[in-house]
C-alpha positions in Angstrom: -91.0 21.6 -67.4 -89.0 20.3 -64.4 -85.8 20.3 -66.3 -86.4 23.8 -67.4 -87.1 24.9 -63.9 -83.8 23.3 -62.7 -81.8 25.1 -65.4 -83.3 28.3 -64.3 -82.4 27.7 -60.7 -78.8 26.4 -61.1 -77.9 28.1 -64.3 -77.0 26.8 -67.7 -75.7 23.2 -67.6 -72.4 22.8 -69.3 -71.9 20.4 -72.0 -69.7 17.5 -71.2 -66.4 17.4 -73.2 -65.9 14.4 -75.4 -62.6 13.3 -76.7 -62.8 11.3 -79.9 -59.9 9.1 -80.9 -60.0 7.7 -84.5 -57.6 5.1 -85.8 -58.4 3.9 -89.2 -61.9 2.6 -89.3 -62.1 2.5 -85.6 -63.5 5.5 -83.7 -63.4 5.8 -80.0 -64.6 8.5 -77.8 -64.1 9.3 -74.1 -66.2 11.7 -72.1 -64.0 14.1 -70.0 -65.8 14.6 -66.8 -65.0 17.4 -64.3 -63.5 15.2 -61.7 -61.2 13.7 -64.3 -60.1 17.2 -65.2 -59.6 18.0 -61.5 -57.4 14.9 -61.0 -55.4 15.8 -64.1 -54.9 19.3 -62.8 -53.8 18.0 -59.3 -51.4 15.6 -60.9 -49.8 18.3 -63.0 -49.6 20.6 -59.9 -48.0 17.9 -57.9 -45.5 17.1 -60.6 -44.7 20.8 -60.9 -44.2 21.1 -57.2 -41.9 18.0 -57.2 -40.0 19.4 -60.1 -39.6 22.8 -58.5 -38.5 21.1 -55.1 -36.0 18.9 -56.9 -34.6 21.8 -58.8 -34.4 23.8 -55.6 -32.6 20.9 -53.8 -30.2 20.6 -56.7 -29.5 24.3 -56.6 -28.9 24.5 -52.8 -27.3 21.1 -52.4 -23.8 22.3 -52.6 -24.5 25.0 -50.0 -26.0 22.4 -47.6 -23.1 20.0 -48.1 -20.6 22.8 -47.5 -22.4 23.9 -44.3 -22.6 20.3 -43.1 -18.9 19.8 -43.8 -18.0 23.1 -42.1 -20.0 22.1 -39.0 -18.3 18.7 -38.9 -14.9 20.3 -39.3 -15.7 22.8 -36.5 -16.8 20.0 -34.2 -13.6 18.1 -35.0 -11.5 21.2 -34.3 -13.2 21.7 -31.0 -12.7 18.1 -30.1 -9.0 18.3 -31.0 -8.6 21.5 -29.1 -10.2 19.9 -26.0 -7.9 16.9 -26.4 -4.9 19.2 -26.7 -6.0 21.1 -23.6 -6.4 17.9 -21.6 -3.0 16.7 -22.9 -1.4 20.0 -21.8 -3.0 19.8 -18.4 -1.7 16.2 -18.0 1.8 17.4 -19.1 1.6 20.2 -16.5 0.5 17.8 -13.8 3.3 15.4 -14.8 5.9 18.2 -14.9 4.7 19.4 -11.5 4.9 16.0 -10.1 8.5 15.5 -11.5 9.4 19.0 -10.1 7.9 18.1 -6.7 9.7 14.8 -6.7 13.0 16.6 -7.5 12.4 19.1 -4.7 11.6 16.3 -2.3 14.7 14.4 -3.4 16.9 17.4 -2.9 15.5 18.1 0.5 15.9 14.4 1.5 19.5 14.6 0.4 20.0 17.8 2.4 18.4 16.3 5.5 20.5 13.2 5.2 23.6 15.3 4.8 22.8 17.2 7.9 22.0 14.1 9.8 25.2 12.3 8.6 27.2 15.4 9.4 25.9 15.2 13.0 26.5 11.4 13.0 30.0 11.8 11.6 30.9 14.0 14.6 30.0 11.2 16.9 33.4 9.5 16.9 35.3 12.6 17.9 32.6 13.9 20.2 32.4 10.5 21.9 36.1 10.4 22.5 36.0 13.9 24.0 33.0 13.0 26.2 34.9 9.9 27.5 37.8 12.2 28.4 35.4 14.7 30.0 33.7 11.9 31.9 37.1 10.6 33.1 38.0 14.1 34.1 34.7 14.4 36.0 33.5 17.3 33.8 30.2 15.9 32.5 27.3 18.3 33.4 24.6 17.3 35.8 22.0 17.7 33.1 23.3 14.5 31.4 25.5 13.6 28.5 25.7 15.7 25.3 23.1 14.5 22.8 24.6 12.7 19.8 23.3 11.0 16.7 25.0 7.8 16.1 25.5 6.6 12.5 23.1 3.8 11.6 24.0 0.3 10.4 22.5 0.9 7.0 23.7 3.3 4.3 20.9 5.8 4.1 20.8 7.5 0.7 17.9 9.0 -1.2 17.1 7.2 -4.4 15.6 8.9 -7.4 12.1 7.4 -6.9 12.2 7.2 -3.1 11.7 10.9 -2.3 7.9 10.7 -2.2 8.0 7.4 -0.3 10.3 8.9 2.2 8.2 12.1 2.7 5.0 10.1 2.9 6.6 7.8 5.5 7.7 10.9 7.5 4.3 12.5 7.2 2.5 9.3 8.1 5.0 8.7 10.9 4.0 11.9 12.5 0.6 10.3 13.3 2.0 7.1 14.8 3.5 6.6 18.2 6.4 4.5 17.0 7.5 7.0 14.4 6.8 9.8 16.8 9.2 8.2 19.3 11.9 8.1 16.5 11.3 11.7 15.4 11.2 12.8 19.0 14.8 11.7 19.3 15.6 14.3 16.7 13.6 16.9 18.4 10.8 16.7 15.8 7.4 18.2 16.7 4.5 17.2 14.3 3.0 20.0 12.3 -0.5 21.2 13.0 -1.8 20.1 9.6 0.9 18.0 7.8 -1.5 16.9 5.1 -2.5 20.3 3.8 -1.1 21.5 0.4 0.8 19.7 -2.2 3.4 17.1 -1.5 6.2 19.6 -2.2 4.6 22.2 0.1 4.2 19.5 2.8 7.8 18.3 2.3 9.1 21.9 2.5 7.3 22.6 5.8 8.3 19.2 7.2 12.0 19.5 6.1 12.2 23.0 7.4 10.9 21.9 10.7 13.3 18.9 10.9 16.2 21.1 9.8 15.4 23.5 12.6 15.3 20.5 15.0 18.7 19.3 13.8 20.1 22.8 14.2 18.6 22.9 17.7 20.4 19.6 18.5 23.6 21.0 17.1 23.2 24.2 19.1 22.5 22.2 22.3 25.6 20.2 21.6 27.6 23.4 21.2 26.2 24.9 24.4 26.9 21.8 26.5 30.4 21.5 24.9 31.0 25.1 25.8 30.0 24.4 29.4 32.3 21.4 29.5 35.1 23.6 28.1 34.4 26.3 30.7 34.4 23.7 33.5 37.6 22.1 32.3 39.3 25.5 31.9 38.2 26.6 35.4 39.5 23.4 37.0 42.8 23.7 35.1 43.1 27.3 36.3 42.6 26.2 39.9 45.3 23.5 39.6 47.7 25.9 37.8 47.1 28.5 40.6 48.0 25.9 43.2 51.1 24.9 41.2 52.2 28.5 40.8 51.8 29.2 44.5 54.1 26.3 45.1 56.8 27.4 42.7 56.1 24.9 39.9 57.1 26.5 36.5 53.9 26.1 34.4 55.8 26.6 31.2 57.8 23.4 31.9 54.7 21.6 33.2 52.6 22.3 30.2 55.4 21.5 27.8 56.2 18.0 29.1 55.6 15.6 26.3 54.0 18.2 24.1 56.6 17.9 21.3 58.0 14.5 22.1 57.4 11.7 19.7 55.0 13.6 17.4 55.0 14.4 13.7 53.4 13.6 10.4 52.6 15.3 7.0 51.0 18.7 7.0 47.2 18.7 6.6 45.2 21.9 6.3 43.2 22.6 9.5 39.6 21.7 9.7 36.9 24.2 8.9 36.2 26.8 11.5 32.5 26.2 11.7 31.1 26.7 15.2 30.8 23.0 16.1 34.4 22.2 15.1 35.6 25.3 16.8 33.9 24.3 20.0 35.3 20.8 19.8 38.8 22.1 19.3 38.4 24.4 22.3 37.1 21.5 24.4 40.0 19.3 23.2 42.5 22.1 24.1 40.8 22.6 27.5 40.8 18.9 28.3 44.4 18.5 27.2 45.4 21.4 29.5 43.4 19.9 32.4 44.9 16.5 31.8 48.4 18.0 31.7 47.8 19.9 34.9 46.4 16.8 36.6 49.2 14.6 35.4 51.7 17.2 36.6 50.0 17.5 40.0 49.9 13.7 40.3 53.6 13.5 39.6 54.6 16.1 42.1 54.8 15.4 45.8 51.4 16.6 47.0 50.3 13.4 48.7 50.8 12.4 52.4 53.6 9.9 52.9 52.0 8.5 56.1 48.3 9.0 55.9 46.5 9.1 59.2 49.8 9.6 61.2 50.4 12.6 63.5 53.1 15.1 62.9 55.5 15.3 65.8 58.0 17.9 64.5 57.6 20.5 61.8 60.0 22.2 59.4 62.3 25.0 60.7 64.6 25.7 63.6 64.2 23.6 66.7 66.2 22.3 69.7 68.4 19.4 68.5 67.2 16.2 70.4 70.8 15.1 70.8 72.8 18.3 71.3 70.1 20.4 72.9 71.0 23.5 71.0 69.1 25.2 68.2 69.3 23.4 64.8 67.6 23.5 61.5 65.0 20.7 60.9 64.9 20.2 57.1 61.6 18.3 57.0 58.7 17.1 59.1 58.4 14.0 61.3 55.4 11.6 61.3 54.8 9.3 64.3 54.8 5.8 62.8 55.4 2.4 64.5 58.1 0.1 63.2 56.9 -1.6 60.1 54.4 1.1 59.1 53.9 1.7 55.4 55.7 4.7 53.8 54.2 5.8 50.5 55.6 7.9 47.7 54.0 11.4 47.7 54.3 11.6 43.9 55.4 9.8 40.7 59.1 9.8 40.0 62.3 7.8 39.7 64.2 6.4 42.7 67.7 8.0 42.7 68.8 6.7 46.2 67.9 3.7 48.3 69.8 2.6 51.3 71.9 3.8 54.3 72.6 7.5 54.2 74.3 8.8 57.4 71.9 10.5 59.8 69.0 9.5 57.6 69.5 5.9 58.3 67.9 3.8 55.6 66.7 6.4 53.2 64.9 6.6 49.8 65.1 9.7 47.6 62.8 10.1 44.6 63.2 12.6 41.7 59.9 14.0 40.6 61.1 16.4 37.9 61.0 20.2 37.8 63.9 20.1 40.3 61.8 18.6 43.0 63.0 15.6 45.1 61.6 13.9 48.2 63.5 12.1 51.0 62.1 9.4 53.3 64.4 8.6 56.3 64.8 6.3 59.3 63.2 3.3 57.4 63.4 -0.1 59.0 63.3 -1.6 55.5 63.6 -0.3 51.9 61.3 -1.9 49.4 62.6 -0.2 46.2 66.0 0.1 44.4 67.7 2.8 42.4 66.2 3.3 39.0 62.7 2.1 39.9 59.8 4.1 38.6 57.2 4.7 41.3 53.7 6.2 41.2 52.0 8.4 43.8 50.8 6.2 46.7 53.2 3.3 46.0 54.7 1.8 49.2 58.4 2.3 49.0 59.5 1.2 52.5 58.6 0.5 56.2 59.0 3.0 59.0 61.6 2.5 61.7 64.2 4.2 63.8 67.5 3.8 61.9 70.1 6.6 61.7 70.0 9.7 63.9 66.6 9.0 65.6 65.2 8.9 69.1 62.4 6.5 68.2 60.4 5.0 65.3 59.0 7.7 63.0 59.3 8.9 59.4 61.4 11.9 58.5 60.1 13.4 55.3 61.7 16.2 53.2 60.9 18.1 50.0 63.8 19.7 48.2 63.8 22.1 45.2 67.1 22.1 43.3 68.7 20.6 46.4 67.4 23.2 48.9 65.0 22.0 51.6 61.6 23.6 51.6 58.6 23.2 53.9 56.7 20.0 53.0 53.6 21.4 54.6 53.1 23.7 51.6 52.8 20.7 49.4 50.6 18.8 51.9 48.2 21.7 52.2 48.2 22.1 48.5 47.6 18.4 48.1 44.4 18.6 50.3 43.1 21.3 47.9 44.1 19.3 44.8 42.4 16.1 46.0 39.0 17.3 44.8 40.4 18.6 41.6 42.5 15.6 40.4 40.4 12.7 41.6 
């Protein structure tokens, strides 16, 4: 009754499946229960899914492998492209460094050439400055600035450009290097470390080139002032010589073509500095010629500090009492007083000469001669070369004389001229030839 009620509630109960296996006389059976069927179905489902998954993998495997290989190849290409870009960047940096180094080397060479050009002028300029100093023509502002060549051979090596520029840039910050660059007129830049090495080198070398040009221009300006001063002094001397009848053509040509010669060499370049040096050389040569001429001619005093007792011209003769021509001037001088040559020349007479008593006559060239009479003693002989200021005898009262004195004459081509013209000119020349 209960079983019947259960069947009515839950429905008809299924019959269990029985699997019978017969093998000969043996018979076996196995009851197939629902859970066993469920397990079998699940197993079959799993195997089906596995088969389908494996089949799908095999189908799409080539596509997956191709995609993976393409992705790997793309990554490799990107890596190689990045390496190539970095290599190109390194090449550009290296090329820029080599270019910068070449630029620096060229600028170092240019700077050294400019400095050596200034230094090479030192020998000639120094000789001219010595001549100018001897002539008293150095300006009050001091000597002309020069750059003397160093003891070491300074040349830019292939790898030394950057070192040189770094030393120069670093030196602008130190007092020691600052003192050295100050000698070249170098003023440190506001920011010498900004920009690349080539840019810094360009700014620095441009600045130092301008400094060297300033030194050269300063040299030229001072040389021009020296030239102007020498020319002015020579003009003053030539004016005095002309007023005293000295033929300047003969004066400036003395020794100019004597004992000179040599093979022809083309003239030096006409750059401003060489031109200014040539002009200074010419001005100093003319000044030296004028001074040498003035020192040779009788412009000095034969009896310094002695009074003049009788001048050149007509006067009453001390012995005859009538008017007579006095061909010279008389200096009061005691017996034994020094008598000096008034200019350089050659002694052409030395000894007794009639009314002159003991006389010395000196030929100074240009047709000028001087006579010194009434000497108590003659200290030179014919043929002697004397310089201006040399003692040639002692004063006395020999010959036609009323007392101890010096009779002094200046003659041009044998004709007596007033010695006071030369004495007055000599006073003006003293400041120009000493």
